[in-house]
C-alpha positions as CSV (number, residue, x, y, z in Angstrom):
1,M,41.7,34.3,-12.7
2,E,42.0,34.3,-16.5
3,K,45.8,34.9,-16.1
4,L,46.0,31.9,-13.8
5,K,44.3,29.7,-16.4
6,L,46.8,30.9,-19.0
7,I,49.7,30.1,-16.7
8,I,48.3,26.6,-16.0
9,S,47.7,26.0,-19.8
10,G,51.2,27.2,-20.6
11,L,52.8,24.9,-17.9
12,M,50.8,22.0,-19.1
13,I,51.8,22.5,-22.7
14,F,55.5,23.0,-21.7
15,T,55.5,20.0,-19.5
16,G,53.8,17.8,-22.0
17,M,56.0,18.8,-24.9
18,F,59.4,18.9,-23.3
19,W,59.2,16.3,-20.5
20,S,62.0,14.2,-22.0
21,Y,64.4,17.2,-22.0
22,L,63.7,18.2,-18.4
23,P,66.1,17.4,-15.6
24,N,65.5,14.3,-13.5
25,G,62.5,14.8,-11.1
26,S,61.4,18.2,-12.5
27,Y,58.6,16.6,-14.5
28,Y,56.8,15.5,-11.3
29,L,57.5,18.9,-9.7
30,L,55.9,20.7,-12.6
31,I,52.9,18.3,-12.4
32,A,52.6,19.1,-8.7
33,I,52.7,22.8,-9.4
34,I,50.0,22.5,-12.1
35,L,47.7,20.4,-9.8
36,F,48.1,22.9,-7.0
37,L,47.3,25.9,-9.3
38,M,44.2,24.0,-10.6
39,A,43.1,23.3,-7.1
40,F,43.7,26.9,-6.1
41,E,41.5,28.0,-9.0
42,I,38.7,25.6,-7.9
43,F,39.0,26.5,-4.2
44,S,39.0,30.3,-4.9
45,R,35.5,29.9,-6.5
46,N,33.9,28.5,-3.3
47,K,36.0,28.8,-0.1
48,N,33.3,27.1,2.0
49,S,33.5,23.8,0.0
50,F,35.0,20.9,2.0
51,G,35.9,19.2,-1.3
52,G,37.8,22.2,-2.5
53,F,39.6,22.4,0.9
54,L,40.6,18.8,0.7
55,L,41.7,19.2,-2.9
56,I,43.9,22.2,-2.1
57,S,45.3,20.5,1.0
58,F,46.3,17.3,-0.8
59,T,47.8,19.1,-3.7
60,L,49.8,21.4,-1.4
61,N,51.0,18.4,0.5
62,N,52.0,16.8,-2.9
63,L,53.9,19.9,-3.9
64,L,55.7,20.1,-0.6
65,D,56.4,16.4,-0.8
66,E,58.0,16.9,-4.2
67,L,60.0,19.9,-3.0
68,F,61.3,18.9,0.4
69,F,60.6,15.2,1.2
70,N,61.0,11.9,-0.5
71,P,57.8,11.5,-2.6
72,K,58.3,7.8,-3.1
73,V,58.0,7.0,0.6
74,I,55.2,7.7,3.0
75,Q,56.7,9.8,5.7
76,L,55.7,11.9,8.7
77,N,54.5,14.8,6.6
78,E,51.7,12.7,5.1
79,I,50.6,11.5,8.5
80,V,50.6,15.1,9.9
81,I,48.6,16.3,6.9
82,L,46.0,13.6,7.5
83,I,45.6,14.7,11.1
84,L,45.7,18.5,10.4
85,I,43.2,18.7,7.5
86,P,40.1,17.7,9.6
87,L,41.4,19.7,12.5
88,I,41.9,22.9,10.4
89,W,38.4,22.4,8.8
90,Y,36.8,22.0,12.1
91,L,38.5,25.1,13.6
92,K,37.6,27.1,10.5
93,K,33.9,26.2,10.7
94,R,33.9,26.8,14.4
95,Y,35.5,30.3,14.0
96,E,33.1,31.2,11.2
97,S,30.0,30.1,13.2
98,K,31.0,32.5,16.1
99,G,31.6,35.4,13.8
């Protein structure tokens, strides 16, 4: 996890220092990557935390939105994520309680 913290720190410094030189739209993509890596770090500490699960789900959705969809418009992917997050959490808890 220490290497991940160094990667996050390096990306934050790079993005902050050179944002004006980056191609159009890549600043927001790098911010989405940083947020996802930070959420992954938090979630990996306690995988049973609903807050951590929400955080990593939303940041993954943000990253996918920046990569593949129009991040300026609410589209079907945001609606699907809003439906899937509670469903996945419920199924995860139900599976863990049986095992």
